[in-house]
C-alpha positions in Angstrom: 0.0 0.0 0.0 1.2 3.6 -0.6 -0.3 6.9 0.4 -1.6 9.4 -2.2 -2.3 13.1 -1.6 -5.3 14.2 -3.7 -6.1 17.8 -4.7 -9.6 18.9 -5.7 -8.9 18.9 -9.4 -7.7 15.3 -9.2 -10.8 14.2 -7.3 -13.1 15.6 -10.1 -11.3 13.7 -12.9 -12.2 10.2 -12.1 -14.4 9.5 -15.2 -13.4 10.6 -18.8 -15.7 9.6 -21.7 -14.1 8.5 -24.9 -14.0 11.4 -27.4 -14.7 14.0 -24.7 -13.0 16.0 -22.0 -9.4 15.2 -21.2 -8.8 12.9 -24.2 -5.2 12.2 -24.9 -4.0 12.9 -21.4 -1.8 9.9 -20.8 -1.2 11.0 -17.2 -4.9 10.4 -16.5 -5.8 7.6 -19.0 -2.7 5.6 -19.9 -1.6 4.9 -23.4 -4.4 2.5 -24.4 -7.3 4.6 -23.3 -5.8 7.9 -24.3 -5.2 6.6 -27.8 -8.8 5.4 -28.2 -10.2 8.5 -26.6 -8.5 10.7 -29.3 -9.6 8.4 -32.1 -13.2 8.0 -31.0 -14.3 11.3 -32.7 -13.0 10.1 -36.1 -13.5 6.4 -36.1 -16.1 3.8 -35.1 -14.9 3.2 -31.6 -17.4 1.4 -29.3 -18.7 4.0 -26.8 -17.4 3.9 -23.3 -15.5 5.7 -20.5 -12.2 5.5 -18.6 -11.9 5.3 -14.9 -8.8 7.4 -14.6 -5.6 6.8 -12.7 -6.8 9.5 -10.3 -9.7 7.1 -9.5 -7.0 4.4 -8.7 -5.3 7.0 -6.5 -8.6 7.8 -4.7 -9.1 4.1 -4.0 -5.6 3.7 -2.6 -5.9 6.8 -0.5 -9.2 5.4 0.9 -7.4 2.3 2.0 -7.6 -0.1 -1.0 -4.6 -2.3 -0.9 -2.5 -1.8 -4.0 -1.7 -5.6 -3.9 -5.4 -6.6 -3.8 -6.0 -10.3 -4.5 -7.4 -11.7 -7.7 -11.0 -11.6 -6.4 -10.7 -7.9 -5.8 -12.1 -5.8 -2.9 -14.9 -3.3 -2.7 -14.4 0.2 -4.1 -14.8 3.2 -1.8 -18.5 4.1 -1.8 -18.1 7.5 -3.5 -16.0 5.9 -6.3 -18.5 3.1 -6.7 -21.3 5.7 -7.1 -19.3 7.5 -9.8 -18.7 4.2 -11.6 -22.4 3.2 -11.3 -23.6 6.5 -12.7 -21.2 6.3 -15.7 -22.3 2.7 -16.3 -26.0 3.7 -16.3 -25.2 6.6 -18.6 -23.5 4.2 -21.0 -26.6 2.2 -20.9 -28.7 5.2 -21.7 -26.4 6.2 -24.6 -26.5 2.7 -26.0 -30.2 2.1 -25.4 -29.6 -0.9 -23.1 -30.5 -0.9 -19.4 -27.6 -3.1 -18.4 -25.1 -3.1 -21.2 -22.5 -5.8 -21.7 -19.0 -4.2 -21.6 -15.4 -5.0 -22.0 -13.2 -3.9 -19.1 -9.5 -3.4 -19.9 -6.5 -2.0 -18.0 -4.5 1.0 -19.3 -1.3 1.6 -17.3 0.2 5.0 -17.5 3.3 3.6 -19.1 1.5 1.1 -21.2 1.3 1.0 -25.1 4.1 3.6 -25.5 6.9 3.4 -28.1 9.2 1.7 -25.6 7.0 -1.0 -24.3 3.7 -2.4 -25.5 2.6 -4.4 -22.5 0.6 -6.7 -24.9 -1.0 -9.4 -22.9 0.5 -8.4 -19.6 -2.6 -7.1 -17.9 -6.1 -8.7 -17.5 -9.1 -8.0 -19.7 -12.6 -9.0 -18.8 -15.3 -9.4 -21.5 -19.0 -9.5 -21.5 -19.3 -7.9 -18.0 -22.9 -7.0 -17.1 -24.0 -4.9 -14.1 -22.4 -2.2 -12.1 -21.3 -4.5 -9.3 -19.6 -6.9 -11.8 -17.9 -3.9 -13.5 -16.6 -2.7 -10.2 -15.1 -6.1 -9.4 -13.5 -6.2 -12.9 -12.0 -2.8 -12.3 -10.3 -3.9 -9.1 -9.1 -7.1 -10.8 -7.6 -5.0 -13.6 -5.7 -2.9 -10.9 -4.5 -6.1 -9.2 -3.3 -7.6 -12.5 -0.7 -4.8 -12.8 1.0 -6.3 -9.8 1.0 -9.9 -11.0 4.3 -11.7 -11.2 4.1 -11.7 -15.0 3.5 -8.0 -15.3 6.2 -7.1 -12.7 8.7 -9.3 -14.5 7.8 -7.5 -17.8 8.4 -4.2 -16.1 11.8 -5.4 -14.8 12.9 -6.4 -18.3 11.7 -3.1 -19.7 13.5 -1.2 -16.9 10.3 0.4 -15.8 9.3 1.3 -12.2 7.7 -1.4 -10.1 6.5 0.9 -7.3 3.6 3.4 -7.3 2.2 1.8 -10.5 -0.9 3.8 -11.6 -3.6 2.2 -13.7 -6.6 3.6 -15.6 -9.4 1.2 -16.6 -11.3 1.4 -19.9 -15.0 0.4 -19.9 -16.5 0.0 -23.4 -19.7 -1.3 -24.9 -19.0 -4.9 -25.9 -19.0 -5.6 -29.7 -20.4 -9.1 -30.4 -17.9 -9.6 -33.2 -18.7 -11.9 -36.1 -15.1 -11.6 -37.2 -12.1 -10.2 -35.3 -8.8 -9.1 -36.7 -5.3 -8.0 -35.6 -3.7 -5.7 -38.2 0.0 -4.7 -38.4 0.9 -1.7 -40.5 4.4 -3.2 -40.9 4.9 -6.9 -41.8 5.8 -8.6 -38.5 7.5 -11.5 -40.3 9.7 -9.7 -42.9 9.9 -6.3 -41.3 8.6 -4.7 -44.6 7.2 -1.2 -44.0 5.5 -1.4 -47.4 3.1 -4.2 -46.4 0.1 -4.5 -44.1 -0.7 -7.8 -42.5 -4.2 -8.7 -41.5 -4.9 -11.8 -39.3 -8.6 -12.6 -39.0 -10.8 -15.3 -37.6 -14.4 -16.0 -36.5 -15.8 -14.6 -33.2 -14.1 -12.5 -30.6 -10.4 -11.5 -30.9 -9.2 -13.4 -27.9 -8.8 -16.6 -29.9 -6.3 -14.7 -32.2 -4.4 -12.9 -29.4 -4.4 -16.0 -27.2 -3.1 -18.2 -29.9 -5.9 -20.8 -29.7 -6.7 -20.5 -33.4 -4.6 -20.2 -36.5 -6.1 -17.2 -38.3 -6.4 -16.3 -41.9 -3.6 -14.1 -43.1 -4.0 -11.3 -45.7 -1.0 -9.3 -47.0 -1.8 -5.9 -48.5 0.6 -3.7 -50.4 0.5 -0.2 -49.0 1.2 1.8 -52.2 -1.9 0.6 -54.1 -3.9 -1.5 -51.5 -3.5 -4.6 -53.7 -4.0 -7.9 -51.9 -0.8 -9.7 -52.7 -1.2 -12.8 -50.5 -4.0 -14.7 -48.9 -3.7 -17.8 -46.7 -6.9 -19.3 -45.5 -6.4 -21.4 -42.3 -8.4 -24.3 -40.9 -10.0 -22.3 -38.1 -11.2 -24.8 -35.6 -11.7 -22.7 -32.5 -13.3 -19.3 -31.7 -14.2 -17.3 -28.7 -17.9 -16.5 -28.2 -20.1 -14.7 -25.7 -21.4 -16.8 -22.8 -23.9 -16.0 -20.0 -21.1 -14.9 -17.8 -18.1 -13.8 -19.8 -16.9 -15.8 -22.8 -16.1 -19.3 -23.8 -14.1 -21.2 -26.4 -16.2 -23.1 -28.9 -15.7 -25.2 -32.0 -16.1 -23.4 -35.3 -18.9 -25.0 -37.3 -17.3 -27.4 -39.8 -18.7 -25.6 -42.9 -17.0 -22.3 -41.7 -13.6 -23.6 -40.8 -12.0 -23.3 -44.2 -14.1 -20.4 -45.4 -12.4 -17.0 -45.6 -13.2 -14.9 -42.5 -12.9 -11.7 -44.6 -13.9 -10.8 -48.2 -11.0 -9.0 -50.0 -12.7 -5.6 -49.7 -12.9 -6.1 -46.0 -9.2 -7.0 -45.7 -8.4 -3.8 -47.7 -10.7 -1.7 -45.4 -8.8 -3.0 -42.4 -5.5 -2.3 -44.1 -6.5 1.3 -45.0 -7.5 1.8 -41.3 -4.1 0.7 -40.1 -2.3 2.9 -42.7 -4.4 5.9 -41.6 -3.5 5.3 -38.0 0.2 4.8 -38.7 0.2 8.2 -40.6 -1.7 9.8 -37.8 0.5 8.5 -35.0 3.8 8.7 -36.9 4.9 5.1 -36.3 3.8 1.6 -37.2 0.8 0.3 -35.3 -0.8 -2.9 -34.1 -4.6 -2.6 -34.5 -7.3 -4.7 -33.1 -10.7 -4.4 -34.8 -14.0 -6.3 -35.2 -16.7 -6.7 -37.8 -20.3 -6.9 -36.6 -23.3 -6.8 -39.0 -20.9 -5.7 -41.7 -19.6 -2.7 -39.8 -15.9 -2.2 -38.9 -15.1 -1.2 -35.3 -11.8 0.0 -34.0 -11.0 -1.6 -30.6 -7.4 -0.8 -30.0 -4.4 0.9 -31.6 -0.9 0.7 -30.1 2.6 1.2 -31.3 4.7 -1.6 -32.7 7.6 -1.0 -30.5 10.4 -2.1 -32.9 10.2 -2.7 -36.6 12.0 -5.8 -37.4 15.0 -6.3 -39.6 14.2 -8.5 -42.6 13.5 -12.0 -41.5 13.0 -11.1 -37.8 9.6 -10.7 -36.1 8.4 -7.3 -34.9 8.7 -6.7 -31.2 5.3 -6.0 -29.7 3.3 -8.2 -32.1 0.7 -10.0 -30.1 0.2 -12.8 -32.6 2.5 -15.8 -33.3 2.8 -16.7 -36.9 
């Protein structure tokens, strides 16, 4: 546990809505949430809000143990009220009384050019109800102090004390197809190619490596699809009554392309736009639902590979 002194301005900034207010302030939102917050006005980003690092500070100042266990502990009552109000407002904005949300951590030194933190912190999907969201928030905070995350910090020569975490709460997209898109080729290191990995269902099957996804290689200069490898996609992640579950892909879909060629190009164009906007190669997570493309995450590829070596920060094993 550590002590935190809070001023009045900090206390007021515990909730920031994507696309509004203090967007882009990494000292409040961390890299992941700040990036999405800035992009939400121009791209189809699922609506949501961030519980800022100041909220984490408030919880710690109120006596929340910074090394809380995996089951979490109760939020301070005033912070729980703030979170509950924001969750109800998200429901009002989305037209659902108790919306299903994704809850993701966003450390203040996460998703920068030096360290991606891909897969180091917990993510909770299909969370329903204010109480469940509050528990997921605390578990996100706790995951920043897991042995895996602390070892990653040690290797990256990042601080391991006074870690501050924001938490992103977004409307869940029930993806028909998910994809991870690299604006530089993670196998060859080519900056002239975009690589799209796509499969059925939610993206956790791709990121977690439980499925071999389809691979599409798009040439940047003319958006020509120069390579397409269709995998035998046996597993997918789907929504379940409480969270998600792994399921078998129906046999007739296993060897069908997850993306049409124009959809692969649309994702490639998105990655190129984000690379140009951010000034560096990016690793993009996106989803298709009812034919519409949603941007879920954009983070830097921390090092562009030399030819023949994989890109550091790539979350997918090829």
